[in-house]
C-alpha positions in Angstrom: 70.4 1.7 6.4 68.4 4.4 8.8 69.2 4.4 12.3 66.7 2.5 14.6 64.7 5.0 17.4 61.8 5.2 19.1 59.8 5.3 16.2 60.8 3.1 14.0 60.2 0.7 16.8 56.3 2.0 16.9 56.1 1.9 12.5 57.3 -1.9 13.7 55.1 -2.8 16.4 52.3 -1.0 14.3 53.4 -2.8 10.9 52.9 -6.4 13.0 49.8 -5.5 14.5 47.8 -4.2 11.6 50.0 -5.3 8.5 46.3 -3.9 6.6 47.4 -0.2 7.1 50.4 1.9 5.3 52.4 3.1 9.1 54.8 4.6 6.9 53.5 8.3 7.6 54.7 7.4 11.5 58.1 8.0 10.6 57.9 11.3 9.1 55.2 12.7 11.6 56.3 10.7 14.3 59.8 12.0 14.4 58.6 15.9 13.5 56.7 15.3 16.6 59.4 14.0 19.2 61.7 16.5 17.2 59.5 19.5 18.2 59.1 18.5 21.4 62.9 18.5 21.9 63.6 21.8 19.9 60.8 23.4 21.8 62.9 22.6 25.4 66.3 23.6 23.8 64.4 27.3 22.7 62.7 27.7 25.9 65.8 26.7 28.0 67.3 30.1 26.4 64.0 32.2 27.2 64.3 31.0 30.9 67.7 32.2 31.1 66.4 35.9 30.8 63.4 35.5 32.9 61.4 34.7 30.0 58.5 32.1 29.0 58.3 31.5 25.3 54.8 33.8 24.9 56.9 36.3 26.3 59.6 36.3 24.3 57.3 36.2 21.5 54.9 39.0 22.4 58.8 40.8 23.2 59.7 39.9 20.2 56.9 40.6 18.2 57.1 44.3 19.6 60.8 44.7 18.6 60.2 43.8 15.0 57.4 46.2 15.0 60.4 49.0 14.3 60.7 52.1 16.3 58.5 52.8 18.1 58.0 49.6 18.8 54.4 49.1 19.4 51.0 48.1 18.4 47.3 48.0 19.2 46.3 45.1 21.7 44.5 43.9 19.0 47.4 44.0 16.5 49.7 41.9 18.8 47.6 39.4 19.2 47.0 38.4 15.9 50.4 38.7 15.0 51.3 36.4 17.2 48.2 34.4 17.4 47.2 34.8 20.7 43.6 35.4 21.9 43.0 38.6 23.4 42.5 37.3 26.9 45.7 34.8 26.8 47.8 38.4 25.5 45.8 40.5 28.3 47.5 38.0 31.2 51.2 38.0 28.7 50.8 41.5 29.2 50.1 42.2 32.9 53.0 40.0 34.1 55.6 42.0 31.1 54.1 45.4 32.3 55.0 43.9 35.8 58.3 43.3 35.1 58.6 46.9 33.0 59.0 45.1 30.0 56.0 47.1 28.2 53.9 50.0 28.8 50.0 50.7 27.9 48.3 53.5 27.1 44.7 54.9 25.6 44.8 54.4 21.9 44.9 58.1 20.4 42.5 56.5 17.8 40.1 54.2 19.6 39.7 55.5 23.2 38.4 51.5 24.0 41.7 50.5 21.9 45.2 49.9 24.0 48.4 50.3 22.6 50.8 48.7 24.0 54.8 49.9 23.7 58.1 48.1 24.5 60.3 49.8 27.3 63.9 50.4 27.0 64.3 47.8 29.7 62.3 45.7 27.2 64.3 45.9 23.9 67.3 45.8 25.8 66.0 42.1 27.5 64.8 41.1 23.9 67.9 42.2 22.2 69.6 40.2 24.2 67.6 36.9 25.0 66.8 37.2 20.6 71.4 37.0 20.3 71.1 34.6 22.4 68.5 32.5 20.8 69.9 32.9 17.0 72.9 31.5 18.7 70.6 28.5 19.8 68.7 28.2 17.0 72.5 28.1 14.8 73.8 25.3 17.5 70.9 23.1 17.0 71.0 23.6 13.0 74.4 22.9 12.7 73.9 19.4 14.5 73.5 18.5 10.5 75.3 19.1 7.3 74.5 22.1 5.3 73.5 20.6 2.3 70.9 18.3 4.5 69.5 22.1 6.3 68.9 23.7 2.9 67.3 21.2 1.3 64.9 21.0 5.0 64.4 24.2 4.5 62.8 23.7 1.0 61.1 20.9 2.2 59.3 22.6 5.0 58.8 25.7 3.1 56.8 23.6 0.5 54.7 22.1 2.9 53.9 24.3 5.1 52.3 26.4 2.3 49.4 23.6 2.3 48.3 24.9 5.6 49.1 28.6 5.5 
């Protein structure tokens, strides 16, 4: 029998109030929504240990994944992180002030800017990413290996419908 949680109570209340509707989707969507919030809290706590916000981590990790020389144009960086260019500017200002990135004029487009990871930024993201991976492993280890594999397959299939 499924464990009774807040979502199950919500489903039962809706089933009572609106017996004409199928509220079974709340069981999946509601739990995913609640789980996403809990997971975000767990992930953000690790970023904060390194003086990073979730957005900071995203930008630094994207630059680190770029490979040497660890740089992208500001536009490419915004596209790869799915952040608006305005939002990216604010993040880059903050990251530059902390010494994690530098910005310079693009050689290909004088109006464009190239963002590069500094040695200090690389050190910070390498340490933060190692801790992030350990944290994600800890969170996934709450489930048996068989469940993790099935969950990844189901989520991959479902996500494909949106992306």
